Steps between C-alpha positions, in 0.01 A plus 500: 500500500369553851210748534546806725426442867235776516310537174281777637804700603648456156181623336407161349130541438301256287454591139159574360531420134529192279881491497714389796722758666781495756256477792313217334816303460592558863161373620504201259841407638351519847222263389757263348702510824184403686448207258834358615347455848231266382503145639597269215228332295495269200143598416495876529703804406695705749363855472538824694264800503522852636222764514644849494318830549539799267762658730730190503391348828444128533137423588541123507710218374470124471653193343364160402448248781594754765217409739338205327622236254239612240543875539599721211712814533232748391253329732735536798572865427136599443378320809719735705322810360161642594291505180396857587852630541498830305861449385388215272331737252842612380715202599698259282521128558830343399516127441790291383250288296178574318203470740318170461155460345440137609518344846421151622587566862306825559171648382652815350800531267740787563373701203152503656650602839673794330182596315316511831724790602532849345873441419528658151849371397675164503865445402632150430837359410389181328193356334389166646608205280235240422657242734223483759219703355412725207547853637312803369567734787647780288211489253233489772653786696534715186149407391375635832676829440811444712841600375730203474870550438732211408868552569664230285842624618436335836332184368829305511545576874144384574548183292824415681315468827277239331770319302427172679154493339608596150740215444 
């Protein structure tokens, strides 16, 4: 199913609660579409991320390896946003994969990058398998008081992009 061309015009605003809604699925599908643009890698997942304001406007987006071979999707998206942007206090970050908690190629994992912002809500399609690292992004974000929503209905779509890694 193709998302509407203009989510804001269709009234697709991010959800605020612990359950995914229609807008959340739209934005997760946008993140998954971004993950399909990732340069191939045998050692890293293909991930897409979108930061959306409370009114349904895209603040930033990114995907893994967009500008650098070691770049993660959340990292690319958050780098494009001023940390003092007032829209972040009510924004939602959508990621096709659980934000990482371990990095060998960078000083800060994506979970820490998110926690350095006031973004209160994160929606993911798929928890990170223990293929490359033990991920605890969901737990760390929730432990810090952030709302984390998992939309298992879209996990299959996010996994398909990474089928070459999963055997």
